[in-house]
All heavy atoms as TSV, in Angstrom:
chain	resi	resn	atom	element	x	y	z
A	1	MET	N	N	0.856	-1.173	0.000
A	1	MET	CA	C	0.000	0.000	0.000
A	1	MET	C	C	0.898	1.231	0.000
A	1	MET	O	O	1.711	1.412	0.888
A	1	MET	CB	C	-0.909	-0.023	1.234
A	1	MET	CG	C	-1.802	1.165	1.345
A	1	MET	SD	S	-2.800	1.309	2.849
A	1	MET	CE	C	-3.545	-0.273	3.003
A	2	LYS	N	N	0.739	2.061	-1.013
A	2	LYS	CA	C	1.543	3.271	-1.106
A	2	LYS	C	C	0.902	4.442	-0.388
A	2	LYS	O	O	1.566	5.396	-0.029
A	2	LYS	CB	C	1.770	3.628	-2.566
A	2	LYS	CG	C	2.600	2.624	-3.298
A	2	LYS	CD	C	2.851	3.082	-4.697
A	2	LYS	CE	C	3.711	2.053	-5.419
A	2	LYS	NZ	N	4.059	2.504	-6.753
A	3	GLU	N	N	-0.407	4.357	-0.196
A	3	GLU	CA	C	-1.132	5.460	0.429
A	3	GLU	C	C	-2.328	4.903	1.197
A	3	GLU	O	O	-2.996	3.983	0.742
A	3	GLU	CB	C	-1.617	6.430	-0.646
A	3	GLU	CG	C	-2.394	7.597	-0.103
A	3	GLU	CD	C	-2.817	8.547	-1.206
A	3	GLU	OE1	O	-3.782	8.213	-1.912
A	3	GLU	OE2	O	-2.179	9.593	-1.349
A	4	LEU	N	N	-2.583	5.477	2.353
A	4	LEU	CA	C	-3.764	5.154	3.138
A	4	LEU	C	C	-4.662	6.379	3.109
A	4	LEU	O	O	-4.219	7.487	3.451
A	4	LEU	CB	C	-3.404	4.809	4.580
A	4	LEU	CG	C	-4.598	4.587	5.500
A	4	LEU	CD1	C	-5.179	3.201	5.252
A	4	LEU	CD2	C	-4.216	4.744	6.938
A	5	CYS	N	N	-5.883	6.187	2.696
A	5	CYS	CA	C	-6.842	7.293	2.635
A	5	CYS	C	C	-7.917	7.051	3.694
A	5	CYS	O	O	-8.516	5.986	3.732
A	5	CYS	CB	C	-7.455	7.363	1.242
A	5	CYS	SG	S	-8.682	8.673	1.090
A	6	TYR	N	N	-8.128	8.047	4.553
A	6	TYR	CA	C	-9.209	7.925	5.529
A	6	TYR	C	C	-10.150	9.109	5.426
A	6	TYR	O	O	-9.781	10.183	4.959
A	6	TYR	CB	C	-8.684	7.736	6.957
A	6	TYR	CG	C	-8.138	8.970	7.648
A	6	TYR	CD1	C	-8.996	9.889	8.261
A	6	TYR	CD2	C	-6.780	9.195	7.722
A	6	TYR	CE1	C	-8.492	10.994	8.918
A	6	TYR	CE2	C	-6.269	10.296	8.375
A	6	TYR	CZ	C	-7.130	11.190	8.975
A	6	TYR	OH	O	-6.636	12.295	9.622
A	7	THR	N	N	-11.380	8.866	5.852
A	7	THR	CA	C	-12.409	9.902	5.879
A	7	THR	C	C	-12.985	9.972	7.279
A	7	THR	O	O	-13.204	8.940	7.917
A	7	THR	CB	C	-13.537	9.588	4.865
A	7	THR	OG1	O	-12.973	9.555	3.553
A	7	THR	CG2	C	-14.636	10.627	4.903
A	8	LEU	N	N	-13.208	11.170	7.750
A	8	LEU	CA	C	-13.857	11.400	9.037
A	8	LEU	C	C	-15.289	11.849	8.780
A	8	LEU	O	O	-15.518	12.867	8.117
A	8	LEU	CB	C	-13.115	12.471	9.842
A	8	LEU	CG	C	-13.794	12.940	11.128
A	8	LEU	CD1	C	-13.962	11.791	12.121
A	8	LEU	CD2	C	-13.020	14.092	11.751
A	9	LEU	N	N	-16.230	11.089	9.289
A	9	LEU	CA	C	-17.653	11.437	9.234
A	9	LEU	C	C	-18.043	11.917	10.623
A	9	LEU	O	O	-17.885	11.188	11.608
A	9	LEU	CB	C	-18.485	10.215	8.831
A	9	LEU	CG	C	-20.003	10.361	8.907
A	9	LEU	CD1	C	-20.491	11.470	7.992
A	9	LEU	CD2	C	-20.670	9.049	8.564
A	10	SER	N	N	-18.528	13.147	10.705
A	10	SER	CA	C	-18.867	13.712	12.012
A	10	SER	C	C	-20.117	14.569	11.898
A	10	SER	O	O	-20.649	14.783	10.816
A	10	SER	CB	C	-17.699	14.548	12.537
A	10	SER	OG	O	-17.449	15.633	11.683
A	11	ASP	N	N	-20.564	15.069	13.046
A	11	ASP	CA	C	-21.784	15.875	13.085
A	11	ASP	C	C	-21.567	17.321	12.674
A	11	ASP	O	O	-22.461	17.956	12.140
A	11	ASP	CB	C	-22.395	15.847	14.483
A	11	ASP	CG	C	-23.038	14.514	14.789
A	11	ASP	OD1	O	-23.525	13.862	13.851
A	11	ASP	OD2	O	-23.046	14.116	15.961
A	12	GLY	N	N	-20.392	17.846	12.934
A	12	GLY	CA	C	-20.182	19.264	12.637
A	12	GLY	C	C	-18.764	19.561	12.218
A	12	GLY	O	O	-17.857	18.743	12.382
A	13	SER	N	N	-18.567	20.762	11.705
A	13	SER	CA	C	-17.254	21.146	11.186
A	13	SER	C	C	-16.205	21.277	12.286
A	13	SER	O	O	-15.011	21.148	12.018
A	13	SER	CB	C	-17.357	22.444	10.399
A	13	SER	OG	O	-17.827	23.487	11.229
A	14	SER	N	N	-16.625	21.508	13.521
A	14	SER	CA	C	-15.636	21.634	14.602
A	14	SER	C	C	-14.911	20.306	14.854
A	14	SER	O	O	-13.809	20.296	15.399
A	14	SER	CB	C	-16.304	22.126	15.887
A	14	SER	OG	O	-17.245	21.179	16.354
A	15	ASP	N	N	-15.522	19.205	14.423
A	15	ASP	CA	C	-14.893	17.892	14.612
A	15	ASP	C	C	-13.714	17.672	13.671
A	15	ASP	O	O	-12.952	16.716	13.841
A	15	ASP	CB	C	-15.922	16.774	14.421
A	15	ASP	CG	C	-16.991	16.792	15.499
A	15	ASP	OD1	O	-16.679	17.193	16.637
A	15	ASP	OD2	O	-18.125	16.405	15.207
A	16	LYS	N	N	-13.526	18.572	12.697
A	16	LYS	CA	C	-12.356	18.486	11.820
A	16	LYS	C	C	-11.066	18.579	12.621
A	16	LYS	O	O	-10.018	18.120	12.179
A	16	LYS	CB	C	-12.389	19.595	10.774
A	16	LYS	CG	C	-13.405	19.364	9.684
A	16	LYS	CD	C	-13.547	20.545	8.761
A	16	LYS	CE	C	-12.299	20.856	8.009
A	16	LYS	NZ	N	-12.491	21.918	6.997
A	17	ALA	N	N	-11.151	19.143	13.817
A	17	ALA	CA	C	-9.982	19.260	14.684
A	17	ALA	C	C	-9.447	17.885	15.088
A	17	ALA	O	O	-8.308	17.776	15.551
A	17	ALA	CB	C	-10.327	20.072	15.927
A	18	LEU	N	N	-10.236	16.843	14.904
A	18	LEU	CA	C	-9.794	15.483	15.232
A	18	LEU	C	C	-8.856	14.906	14.175
A	18	LEU	O	O	-8.137	13.933	14.447
A	18	LEU	CB	C	-11.003	14.553	15.371
A	18	LEU	CG	C	-11.962	14.851	16.507
A	18	LEU	CD1	C	-13.196	13.979	16.385
A	18	LEU	CD2	C	-11.270	14.603	17.836
A	19	MET	N	N	-8.831	15.469	12.999
A	19	MET	CA	C	-8.076	14.880	11.897
A	19	MET	C	C	-6.573	14.794	12.165
A	19	MET	O	O	-5.975	13.747	11.911
A	19	MET	CB	C	-8.403	15.588	10.596
A	19	MET	CG	C	-9.871	15.341	10.209
A	19	MET	SD	S	-10.373	16.159	8.718
A	19	MET	CE	C	-9.561	15.120	7.530
A	20	PRO	N	N	-5.924	15.826	12.691
A	20	PRO	CA	C	-4.494	15.668	13.008
A	20	PRO	C	C	-4.253	14.581	14.063
A	20	PRO	O	O	-3.249	13.879	14.019
A	20	PRO	CB	C	-4.080	17.043	13.535
A	20	PRO	CG	C	-5.107	17.982	13.023
A	20	PRO	CD	C	-6.382	17.197	12.892
A	21	ILE	N	N	-5.187	14.426	14.971
A	21	ILE	CA	C	-5.059	13.396	16.002
A	21	ILE	C	C	-5.184	12.011	15.377
A	21	ILE	O	O	-4.435	11.090	15.721
A	21	ILE	CB	C	-6.103	13.606	17.119
A	21	ILE	CG1	C	-5.853	14.946	17.807
A	21	ILE	CG2	C	-6.092	12.455	18.119
A	21	ILE	CD1	C	-6.973	15.426	18.682
A	22	LEU	N	N	-6.113	11.848	14.442
A	22	LEU	CA	C	-6.263	10.566	13.759
A	22	LEU	C	C	-5.018	10.236	12.939
A	22	LEU	O	O	-4.554	9.091	12.943
A	22	LEU	CB	C	-7.505	10.589	12.863
A	22	LEU	CG	C	-8.840	10.706	13.584
A	22	LEU	CD1	C	-9.966	10.913	12.579
A	22	LEU	CD2	C	-9.092	9.485	14.441
A	23	THR	N	N	-4.466	11.230	12.273
A	23	THR	CA	C	-3.235	11.015	11.509
A	23	THR	C	C	-2.093	10.629	12.448
A	23	THR	O	O	-1.333	9.690	12.171
A	23	THR	CB	C	-2.881	12.271	10.698
A	23	THR	OG1	O	-3.961	12.550	9.796
A	23	THR	CG2	C	-1.596	12.083	9.916
A	24	TRP	N	N	-1.968	11.323	13.552
A	24	TRP	CA	C	-0.943	10.995	14.549
A	24	TRP	C	C	-1.125	9.563	15.052
A	24	TRP	O	O	-0.155	8.812	15.192
A	24	TRP	CB	C	-1.005	11.976	15.715
A	24	TRP	CG	C	-0.138	11.562	16.857
A	24	TRP	CD1	C	1.205	11.769	16.992
A	24	TRP	CD2	C	-0.551	10.816	18.006
A	24	TRP	NE1	N	1.645	11.206	18.162
A	24	TRP	CE2	C	0.587	10.612	18.801
A	24	TRP	CE3	C	-1.775	10.310	18.434
A	24	TRP	CZ2	C	0.540	9.919	20.012
A	24	TRP	CZ3	C	-1.819	9.615	19.628
A	24	TRP	CH2	C	-0.676	9.424	20.401
A	25	LEU	N	N	-2.368	9.192	15.331
A	25	LEU	CA	C	-2.659	7.846	15.828
A	25	LEU	C	C	-2.226	6.776	14.820
A	25	LEU	O	O	-1.631	5.761	15.191
A	25	LEU	CB	C	-4.156	7.725	16.124
A	25	LEU	CG	C	-4.643	6.414	16.714
A	25	LEU	CD1	C	-4.050	6.212	18.098
A	25	LEU	CD2	C	-6.148	6.414	16.783
A	26	LEU	N	N	-2.497	7.011	13.554
A	26	LEU	CA	C	-2.075	6.064	12.521
A	26	LEU	C	C	-0.550	5.975	12.465
A	26	LEU	O	O	0.008	4.874	12.370
A	26	LEU	CB	C	-2.644	6.476	11.161
A	26	LEU	CG	C	-4.165	6.334	11.022
A	26	LEU	CD1	C	-4.641	7.024	9.751
A	26	LEU	CD2	C	-4.567	4.867	11.022
A	27	ARG	N	N	0.119	7.109	12.532
A	27	ARG	CA	C	1.585	7.110	12.537
A	27	ARG	C	C	2.131	6.382	13.774
A	27	ARG	O	O	3.110	5.645	13.681
A	27	ARG	CB	C	2.135	8.534	12.514
A	27	ARG	CG	C	1.892	9.241	11.223
A	27	ARG	CD	C	2.977	8.909	10.226
A	27	ARG	NE	N	2.690	9.583	8.970
A	27	ARG	CZ	C	2.669	8.977	7.806
A	27	ARG	NH1	N	2.942	7.703	7.730
A	27	ARG	NH2	N	2.406	9.640	6.713
A	28	ALA	N	N	1.499	6.594	14.917
A	28	ALA	CA	C	1.942	5.953	16.155
A	28	ALA	C	C	1.790	4.435	16.094
A	28	ALA	O	O	2.475	3.718	16.823
A	28	ALA	CB	C	1.160	6.513	17.346
A	29	HIS	N	N	0.916	3.962	15.214
A	29	HIS	CA	C	0.704	2.518	15.057
A	29	HIS	C	C	1.365	1.993	13.781
A	29	HIS	O	O	0.874	1.056	13.155
A	29	HIS	CB	C	-0.791	2.191	15.102
A	29	HIS	CG	C	-1.329	2.247	16.492
A	29	HIS	ND1	N	-1.743	3.422	17.077
A	29	HIS	CD2	C	-1.466	1.290	17.428
A	29	HIS	CE1	C	-2.132	3.177	18.307
A	29	HIS	NE2	N	-1.972	1.897	18.553
A	30	GLN	N	N	2.473	2.632	13.439
A	30	GLN	CA	C	3.381	2.148	12.395
A	30	GLN	C	C	2.842	2.227	10.968
A	30	GLN	O	O	3.291	1.466	10.113
A	30	GLN	CB	C	3.829	0.713	12.694
A	30	GLN	CG	C	4.362	0.477	14.093
A	30	GLN	CD	C	5.500	1.419	14.473
A	30	GLN	OE1	O	6.403	1.622	13.692
A	30	GLN	NE2	N	5.438	2.019	15.648
A	31	VAL	N	N	1.892	3.095	10.683
A	31	VAL	CA	C	1.491	3.325	9.293
A	31	VAL	C	C	2.563	4.230	8.688
A	31	VAL	O	O	2.703	5.383	9.086
A	31	VAL	CB	C	0.091	3.971	9.191
A	31	VAL	CG1	C	-0.228	4.344	7.762
A	31	VAL	CG2	C	-0.957	3.022	9.744
A	32	GLU	N	N	3.332	3.686	7.768
A	32	GLU	CA	C	4.480	4.414	7.239
A	32	GLU	C	C	4.261	4.960	5.834
A	32	GLU	O	O	5.085	5.703	5.322
A	32	GLU	CB	C	5.712	3.520	7.282
A	32	GLU	CG	C	6.092	3.166	8.716
A	32	GLU	CD	C	7.300	2.268	8.801
A	32	GLU	OE1	O	7.852	1.890	7.738
A	32	GLU	OE2	O	7.688	1.940	9.927
A	33	CYS	N	N	3.165	4.596	5.204
A	33	CYS	CA	C	2.898	5.102	3.855
A	33	CYS	C	C	2.294	6.516	3.951
A	33	CYS	O	O	1.988	7.012	5.037
A	33	CYS	CB	C	1.943	4.161	3.115
A	33	CYS	SG	S	0.342	3.963	3.902
A	34	ALA	N	N	2.115	7.132	2.814
A	34	ALA	CA	C	1.477	8.454	2.774
A	34	ALA	C	C	0.044	8.339	3.283
A	34	ALA	O	O	-0.635	7.341	3.038
A	34	ALA	CB	C	1.485	8.988	1.349
A	35	ILE	N	N	-0.388	9.343	4.010
A	35	ILE	CA	C	-1.746	9.357	4.558
A	35	ILE	C	C	-2.496	10.536	3.957
A	35	ILE	O	O	-2.045	11.679	4.043
A	35	ILE	CB	C	-1.739	9.461	6.096
A	35	ILE	CG1	C	-1.059	8.241	6.703
A	35	ILE	CG2	C	-3.161	9.619	6.628
A	35	ILE	CD1	C	-0.883	8.311	8.210
A	36	GLN	N	N	-3.636	10.236	3.349
A	36	GLN	CA	C	-4.508	11.281	2.804
A	36	GLN	C	C	-5.768	11.300	3.659
A	36	GLN	O	O	-6.393	10.255	3.889
A	36	GLN	CB	C	-4.863	10.986	1.356
A	36	GLN	CG	C	-5.814	12.011	0.777
A	36	GLN	CD	C	-6.218	11.677	-0.653
A	36	GLN	OE1	O	-5.596	10.875	-1.318
A	36	GLN	NE2	N	-7.297	12.282	-1.094
A	37	SER	N	N	-6.162	12.472	4.114
A	37	SER	CA	C	-7.342	12.576	4.973
A	37	SER	C	C	-8.411	13.442	4.313
A	37	SER	O	O	-8.100	14.391	3.592
A	37	SER	CB	C	-6.956	13.168	6.330
A	37	SER	OG	O	-6.398	14.445	6.166
A	38	ASN	N	N	-9.658	13.088	4.571
A	38	ASN	CA	C	-10.818	13.846	4.085
A	38	ASN	C	C	-11.825	13.978	5.207
A	38	ASN	O	O	-11.971	13.072	6.029
A	38	ASN	CB	C	-11.501	13.123	2.917
A	38	ASN	CG	C	-10.645	13.062	1.693
A	38	ASN	OD1	O	-10.230	14.070	1.166
A	38	ASN	ND2	N	-10.368	11.857	1.225
A	39	TRP	N	N	-12.525	15.088	5.202
A	39	TRP	CA	C	-13.651	15.259	6.114
A	39	TRP	C	C	-14.915	15.222	5.273
A	39	TRP	O	O	-15.032	15.957	4.279
A	39	TRP	CB	C	-13.545	16.580	6.870
A	39	TRP	CG	C	-14.728	16.853	7.724
A	39	TRP	CD1	C	-15.178	16.116	8.784
A	39	TRP	CD2	C	-15.660	17.932	7.576
A	39	TRP	NE1	N	-16.313	16.676	9.296
A	39	TRP	CE2	C	-16.633	17.786	8.575
A	39	TRP	CE3	C	-15.757	18.991	6.696
A	39	TRP	CZ2	C	-17.684	18.679	8.718
A	39	TRP	CZ3	C	-16.805	19.874	6.838
A	39	TRP	CH2	C	-17.755	19.716	7.849
A	40	ALA	N	N	-15.839	14.354	5.636
A	40	ALA	CA	C	-17.082	14.191	4.876
A	40	ALA	C	C	-18.026	15.348	5.195
A	40	ALA	O	O	-18.700	15.342	6.220
A	40	ALA	CB	C	-17.727	12.851	5.196
A	41	ASP	N	N	-18.071	16.317	4.312
A	41	ASP	CA	C	-18.951	17.474	4.479
A	41	ASP	C	C	-20.236	17.199	3.703
A	41	ASP	O	O	-20.305	17.444	2.504
A	41	ASP	CB	C	-18.265	18.734	3.971
A	41	ASP	CG	C	-19.067	19.989	4.248
A	41	ASP	OD1	O	-20.144	19.877	4.878
A	41	ASP	OD2	O	-18.621	21.072	3.838
A	42	LEU	N	N	-21.227	16.684	4.387
A	42	LEU	CA	C	-22.494	16.331	3.744
A	42	LEU	C	C	-23.492	17.487	3.761
A	42	LEU	O	O	-24.581	17.378	3.216
A	42	LEU	CB	C	-23.101	15.098	4.418
A	42	LEU	CG	C	-22.212	13.851	4.420
A	42	LEU	CD1	C	-22.919	12.702	5.139
A	42	LEU	CD2	C	-21.803	13.456	3.022
A	43	ARG	N	N	-23.116	18.595	4.362
A	43	ARG	CA	C	-24.028	19.744	4.462
A	43	ARG	C	C	-24.362	20.336	3.101
A	43	ARG	O	O	-25.378	20.995	2.951
A	43	ARG	CB	C	-23.409	20.838	5.334
A	43	ARG	CG	C	-23.149	20.419	6.759
A	43	ARG	CD	C	-22.422	21.479	7.524
A	43	ARG	NE	N	-21.109	21.720	6.899
A	43	ARG	CZ	C	-20.299	22.716	7.220
A	43	ARG	NH1	N	-20.655	23.587	8.133
A	43	ARG	NH2	N	-19.130	22.862	6.637
A	44	ARG	N	N	-23.504	20.110	2.117
A	44	ARG	CA	C	-23.710	20.700	0.785
A	44	ARG	C	C	-24.699	19.911	-0.061
A	44	ARG	O	O	-25.084	20.371	-1.133
A	44	ARG	CB	C	-22.385	20.778	0.051
A	44	ARG	CG	C	-21.408	21.680	0.744
A	44	ARG	CD	C	-20.110	21.715	0.009
A	44	ARG	NE	N	-19.170	22.575	0.697
A	44	ARG	CZ	C	-18.017	22.918	0.210
A	44	ARG	NH1	N	-17.645	22.460	-0.965
A	44	ARG	NH2	N	-17.219	23.692	0.889
A	45	LEU	N	N	-25.080	18.741	0.391
A	45	LEU	CA	C	-26.038	17.941	-0.364
A	45	LEU	C	C	-27.408	18.607	-0.350
A	45	LEU	O	O	-27.773	19.275	0.629
A	45	LEU	CB	C	-26.148	16.535	0.234
A	45	LEU	CG	C	-24.895	15.664	0.150
A	45	LEU	CD1	C	-25.125	14.351	0.888
A	45	LEU	CD2	C	-24.520	15.410	-1.284
A	46	PRO	N	N	-28.198	18.434	-1.421
A	46	PRO	CA	C	-29.537	19.037	-1.451
A	46	PRO	C	C	-30.405	18.602	-0.265
A	46	PRO	O	O	-31.123	19.413	0.298
A	46	PRO	CB	C	-30.135	18.533	-2.765
A	46	PRO	CG	C	-28.977	18.145	-3.598
A	46	PRO	CD	C	-27.879	17.733	-2.659
A	47	LYS	N	N	-30.313	17.333	0.090
A	47	LYS	CA	C	-31.036	16.808	1.263
A	47	LYS	C	C	-30.051	15.999	2.096
A	47	LYS	O	O	-29.964	14.777	1.953
A	47	LYS	CB	C	-32.204	15.923	0.836
A	47	LYS	CG	C	-33.334	16.663	0.165
A	47	LYS	CD	C	-34.482	15.739	-0.117
A	47	LYS	CE	C	-35.637	16.508	-0.751
A	47	LYS	NZ	N	-36.785	15.652	-1.009
A	48	PRO	N	N	-29.307	16.662	2.994
A	48	PRO	CA	C	-28.332	15.928	3.800
A	48	PRO	C	C	-29.026	14.848	4.652
A	48	PRO	O	O	-30.047	15.122	5.283
A	48	PRO	CB	C	-27.722	17.002	4.697
A	48	PRO	CG	C	-28.030	18.288	4.037
A	48	PRO	CD	C	-29.306	18.077	3.286
A	49	PRO	N	N	-28.504	13.634	4.639
A	49	PRO	CA	C	-29.134	12.570	5.416
A	49	PRO	C	C	-28.991	12.829	6.915
A	49	PRO	O	O	-28.007	13.405	7.367
A	49	PRO	CB	C	-28.370	11.313	4.997
A	49	PRO	CG	C	-27.083	11.804	4.444
A	49	PRO	CD	C	-27.330	13.175	3.911
A	50	LYS	N	N	-29.981	12.392	7.649
A	50	LYS	CA	C	-29.992	12.584	9.107
A	50	LYS	C	C	-29.563	11.318	9.849
A	50	LYS	O	O	-28.919	11.393	10.878
A	50	LYS	CB	C	-31.398	12.988	9.582
A	50	LYS	CG	C	-31.930	14.245	8.936
A	50	LYS	CD	C	-31.213	15.465	9.443
A	50	LYS	CE	C	-31.862	16.708	8.845
A	50	LYS	NZ	N	-30.976	17.821	8.791
A	51	LYS	N	N	-29.949	10.160	9.329
A	51	LYS	CA	C	-29.653	8.896	10.020
A	51	LYS	C	C	-28.264	8.393	9.636
A	51	LYS	O	O	-27.731	8.721	8.580
A	51	LYS	CB	C	-30.715	7.856	9.696
A	51	LYS	CG	C	-32.073	8.293	10.202
A	51	LYS	CD	C	-33.022	7.145	10.271
A	51	LYS	CE	C	-34.321	7.676	10.844
A	51	LYS	NZ	N	-34.878	6.820	11.815
A	52	LEU	N	N	-27.698	7.575	10.516
A	52	LEU	CA	C	-26.311	7.154	10.363
A	52	LEU	C	C	-26.051	6.338	9.096
A	52	LEU	O	O	-25.100	6.632	8.363
A	52	LEU	CB	C	-25.853	6.369	11.598
A	52	LEU	CG	C	-24.394	5.932	11.586
A	52	LEU	CD1	C	-23.455	7.121	11.432
A	52	LEU	CD2	C	-24.076	5.143	12.837
A	53	LEU	N	N	-26.846	5.331	8.811
A	53	LEU	CA	C	-26.572	4.482	7.660
A	53	LEU	C	C	-26.550	5.273	6.350
A	53	LEU	O	O	-25.589	5.147	5.577
A	53	LEU	CB	C	-27.556	3.310	7.584
A	53	LEU	CG	C	-27.290	2.318	6.451
A	53	LEU	CD1	C	-25.891	1.734	6.541
A	53	LEU	CD2	C	-28.339	1.225	6.459
A	54	PRO	N	N	-27.543	6.116	6.069
A	54	PRO	CA	C	-27.451	6.929	4.840
A	54	PRO	C	C	-26.255	7.884	4.847
A	54	PRO	O	O	-25.665	8.157	3.805
A	54	PRO	CB	C	-28.769	7.706	4.804
A	54	PRO	CG	C	-29.693	6.964	5.689
A	54	PRO	CD	C	-28.837	6.287	6.720
A	55	ARG	N	N	-25.875	8.374	6.025
A	55	ARG	CA	C	-24.703	9.249	6.117
A	55	ARG	C	C	-23.431	8.480	5.769
A	55	ARG	O	O	-22.551	8.992	5.081
A	55	ARG	CB	C	-24.601	9.860	7.507
A	55	ARG	CG	C	-25.753	10.830	7.784
A	55	ARG	CD	C	-25.676	11.461	9.147
A	55	ARG	NE	N	-24.589	12.421	9.106
A	55	ARG	CZ	C	-23.704	12.583	10.080
A	55	ARG	NH1	N	-23.793	11.883	11.177
A	55	ARG	NH2	N	-22.741	13.466	9.969
A	56	ILE	N	N	-23.337	7.237	6.227
A	56	ILE	CA	C	-22.179	6.398	5.909
A	56	ILE	C	C	-22.134	6.124	4.409
A	56	ILE	O	O	-21.083	6.264	3.772
A	56	ILE	CB	C	-22.221	5.081	6.709
A	56	ILE	CG1	C	-21.980	5.361	8.189
A	56	ILE	CG2	C	-21.204	4.088	6.169
A	56	ILE	CD1	C	-22.207	4.164	9.090
A	57	ILE	N	N	-23.257	5.748	3.842
A	57	ILE	CA	C	-23.319	5.435	2.413
A	57	ILE	C	C	-22.913	6.649	1.584
A	57	ILE	O	O	-22.100	6.555	0.665
A	57	ILE	CB	C	-24.718	4.923	2.031
A	57	ILE	CG1	C	-24.963	3.549	2.672
A	57	ILE	CG2	C	-24.891	4.863	0.521
A	57	ILE	CD1	C	-26.396	3.074	2.605
A	58	ASN	N	N	-23.470	7.810	1.906
A	58	ASN	CA	C	-23.124	9.040	1.173
A	58	ASN	C	C	-21.647	9.378	1.333
A	58	ASN	O	O	-20.995	9.783	0.371
A	58	ASN	CB	C	-23.979	10.209	1.665
A	58	ASN	CG	C	-25.318	10.281	0.999
A	58	ASN	OD1	O	-25.564	11.159	0.189
A	58	ASN	ND2	N	-26.199	9.357	1.322
A	59	SER	N	N	-21.135	9.214	2.530
A	59	SER	CA	C	-19.720	9.519	2.772
A	59	SER	C	C	-18.814	8.639	1.924
A	59	SER	O	O	-17.850	9.124	1.318
A	59	SER	CB	C	-19.375	9.320	4.251
A	59	SER	OG	O	-20.075	10.230	5.037
A	60	LEU	N	N	-19.119	7.355	1.879
A	60	LEU	CA	C	-18.281	6.436	1.108
A	60	LEU	C	C	-18.399	6.676	-0.395
A	60	LEU	O	O	-17.429	6.492	-1.128
A	60	LEU	CB	C	-18.629	4.992	1.451
A	60	LEU	CG	C	-18.258	4.565	2.876
A	60	LEU	CD1	C	-18.785	3.168	3.168
A	60	LEU	CD2	C	-16.759	4.638	3.088
A	61	GLU	N	N	-19.568	7.099	-0.844
A	61	GLU	CA	C	-19.737	7.412	-2.266
A	61	GLU	C	C	-18.986	8.686	-2.652
A	61	GLU	O	O	-18.359	8.748	-3.701
A	61	GLU	CB	C	-21.218	7.570	-2.607
A	61	GLU	CG	C	-21.989	6.271	-2.607
A	61	GLU	CD	C	-23.483	6.457	-2.806
A	61	GLU	OE1	O	-23.967	7.619	-2.781
A	61	GLU	OE2	O	-24.172	5.438	-2.969
A	62	LEU	N	N	-19.071	9.700	-1.804
A	62	LEU	CA	C	-18.470	11.002	-2.123
A	62	LEU	C	C	-16.988	11.092	-1.752
A	62	LEU	O	O	-16.240	11.858	-2.358
A	62	LEU	CB	C	-19.235	12.120	-1.412
A	62	LEU	CG	C	-20.684	12.291	-1.851
A	62	LEU	CD1	C	-21.410	13.256	-0.927
A	62	LEU	CD2	C	-20.734	12.782	-3.286
A	63	TYR	N	N	-16.583	10.343	-0.736
A	63	TYR	CA	C	-15.212	10.384	-0.239
A	63	TYR	C	C	-14.685	8.954	-0.097
A	63	TYR	O	O	-14.551	8.445	1.017
A	63	TYR	CB	C	-15.150	11.098	1.118
A	63	TYR	CG	C	-15.724	12.492	1.095
A	63	TYR	CD1	C	-17.060	12.725	1.411
A	63	TYR	CD2	C	-14.933	13.583	0.749
A	63	TYR	CE1	C	-17.585	14.010	1.380
A	63	TYR	CE2	C	-15.453	14.860	0.717
A	63	TYR	CZ	C	-16.778	15.065	1.035
A	63	TYR	OH	O	-17.290	16.335	1.010
A	64	PRO	N	N	-14.398	8.282	-1.210
A	64	PRO	CA	C	-13.911	6.899	-1.137
A	64	PRO	C	C	-12.655	6.829	-0.259
A	64	PRO	O	O	-11.801	7.725	-0.310
A	64	PRO	CB	C	-13.583	6.548	-2.582
A	64	PRO	CG	C	-14.229	7.582	-3.424
A	64	PRO	CD	C	-14.418	8.791	-2.569
A	65	CYS	N	N	-12.567	5.783	0.540
A	65	CYS	CA	C	-11.448	5.696	1.467
A	65	CYS	C	C	-11.157	4.245	1.836
A	65	CYS	O	O	-11.980	3.349	1.591
A	65	CYS	CB	C	-11.747	6.509	2.723
A	65	CYS	SG	S	-13.232	5.988	3.593
A	66	ASP	N	N	-9.996	4.057	2.444
A	66	ASP	CA	C	-9.614	2.755	2.975
A	66	ASP	C	C	-10.154	2.566	4.389
A	66	ASP	O	O	-10.392	1.440	4.826
A	66	ASP	CB	C	-8.084	2.617	3.009
A	66	ASP	CG	C	-7.471	2.803	1.643
A	66	ASP	OD1	O	-7.870	2.074	0.721
A	66	ASP	OD2	O	-6.601	3.684	1.494
A	67	LEU	N	N	-10.325	3.669	5.087
A	67	LEU	CA	C	-10.710	3.638	6.494
A	67	LEU	C	C	-11.704	4.779	6.753
A	67	LEU	O	O	-11.439	5.921	6.362
A	67	LEU	CB	C	-9.460	3.813	7.344
A	67	LEU	CG	C	-9.511	3.668	8.838
A	67	LEU	CD1	C	-10.046	2.308	9.249
A	67	LEU	CD2	C	-8.121	3.880	9.416
A	68	LEU	N	N	-12.815	4.458	7.386
A	68	LEU	CA	C	-13.821	5.471	7.720
A	68	LEU	C	C	-13.909	5.609	9.229
A	68	LEU	O	O	-14.187	4.632	9.923
A	68	LEU	CB	C	-15.198	5.083	7.148
A	68	LEU	CG	C	-16.344	6.040	7.447
A	68	LEU	CD1	C	-16.140	7.369	6.731
A	68	LEU	CD2	C	-17.673	5.415	7.009
A	69	PHE	N	N	-13.645	6.812	9.722
A	69	PHE	CA	C	-13.808	7.118	11.141
A	69	PHE	C	C	-15.155	7.813	11.310
A	69	PHE	O	O	-15.483	8.716	10.544
A	69	PHE	CB	C	-12.702	8.048	11.654
A	69	PHE	CG	C	-11.358	7.408	11.746
A	69	PHE	CD1	C	-10.397	7.663	10.788
A	69	PHE	CD2	C	-11.048	6.555	12.797
A	69	PHE	CE1	C	-9.140	7.092	10.861
A	69	PHE	CE2	C	-9.797	5.975	12.879
A	69	PHE	CZ	C	-8.840	6.237	11.918
A	70	ILE	N	N	-15.915	7.408	12.334
A	70	ILE	CA	C	-17.214	8.017	12.613
A	70	ILE	C	C	-17.184	8.585	14.017
A	70	ILE	O	O	-16.876	7.871	14.972
A	70	ILE	CB	C	-18.350	6.974	12.481
A	70	ILE	CG1	C	-18.350	6.379	11.070
A	70	ILE	CG2	C	-19.698	7.621	12.811
A	70	ILE	CD1	C	-19.271	5.212	10.897
A	71	HIS	N	N	-17.502	9.867	14.114
A	71	HIS	CA	C	-17.515	10.513	15.434
A	71	HIS	C	C	-18.905	11.061	15.681
A	71	HIS	O	O	-19.507	11.692	14.871
A	71	HIS	CB	C	-16.501	11.660	15.475
A	71	HIS	CG	C	-16.489	12.369	16.777
A	71	HIS	ND1	N	-17.121	13.555	16.966
A	71	HIS	CD2	C	-15.939	12.050	17.963
A	71	HIS	CE1	C	-16.956	13.954	18.213
A	71	HIS	NE2	N	-16.238	13.062	18.839
């Protein structure tokens, strides 16, 4: 694996502050490849989903990743 891509799905934009911590955590657990991070901003959708399962599905469709963090 040359790159690990993760997406953070959260309730609000203030949770983006968790992204450096998640990257640090991956590095601390010996992930040595390049790490690409995304924050799933579903607020821009015409009808943002409210329930978790549709939010997960939309996040994975819009922000494909190897690892999905949910906060």
